[in-house]
N, C-alpha and C positions, 0 to 999 in steps of 0.2 A: 450577702452576695451569693448567687447561685453559681455553682461550678459546672453545671450541665446545660446542654442546649437541646434536650430531648423535645421540649415543647416546640421549639423553633424547627427542629428537624421534622416533626410530625406535620406542622403546617406547610413546610416546604414540600414534603412528599404529597400532601393533598393538592397543593397548587400545581405541582408537576403533573400529577395524574389528570387534573381538570384541564390543564393546558394541552396535554397530549390528546385527550378526548376531543376537545374543541378544535384543535388543529386538524385531527383526522376527519372530523365532521365537515369542516370547511373545505379541506383539500379533496376529500373523496366524494362528497355529496354536493356541497354548495356551489363550487366553481363549475363542475360539469353540468349541473342543472341550469345555472345562469348562462353558460355557453350555449346550451340547447335552446333556451328561451330566446336568446339573442338571435340565433339563426332562424328560428320560427317567426319571430316578429319581423325581421328583415325580409324573409321570404313572403310572408302574407301582406306586408305593407307595400312592397315594391312589385311583386308578382313578375319579376324579371330574373332570368338566370344569372346574369352578371353580378349584381349586388349580392345575391344569395350565395354564389360561389365564393365571393370575397368574404362574406360573413363567416362561411364555413372555415376558410383559411385563417382568418383572424381568431376565431374561436379555438381552432386547433393550436395556434401559436400561444394564446393565453393559457390554455389547458396544459400544454407541454411545459411552458415556463413555470407555471405553478407547481407542476409535479416535480420538476427538478429543484425547485426552491424548498420543497419540504425537507429534504435531507440537510440542506444548509441551515435552515431555521432550527432543526432538531439538534444539530451539533452545537450551534451557538447557544441555544437555551440550556443545553446540558452543561456546557462549560460555565455559564453564568450561575446556574443553580449549584454546581459543585463548588464554585468559588465561595458561595455564601452559606454553605451547609454546616459550618463550624469546624470542619476538618483542617482548614488552613488558618493558622493564627498569624495575623498581620500585625506588625508593630510600627509605630511611628505615624507618619502622615499619609499612609498609603490607602 
């Protein structure tokens, strides 16, 4: 029986780094690009100012909500990873 969790800690740190990079790519690049594409598609398909303005407003709302969600996801993920990194020993049925 091994008394160390070094291997598990290494894999958890790799997973944490990958998750952080992926989250940053999605929130900083993916969502803004998709919002811009949404506005362009609505603008070119309708060729009317009303739907295009509404598309801009909806894209801004989605972008803003995703930006504010990033910190919430980061803190939740950090708490979960810290719980399973081997530093806290749980006994019983927990």
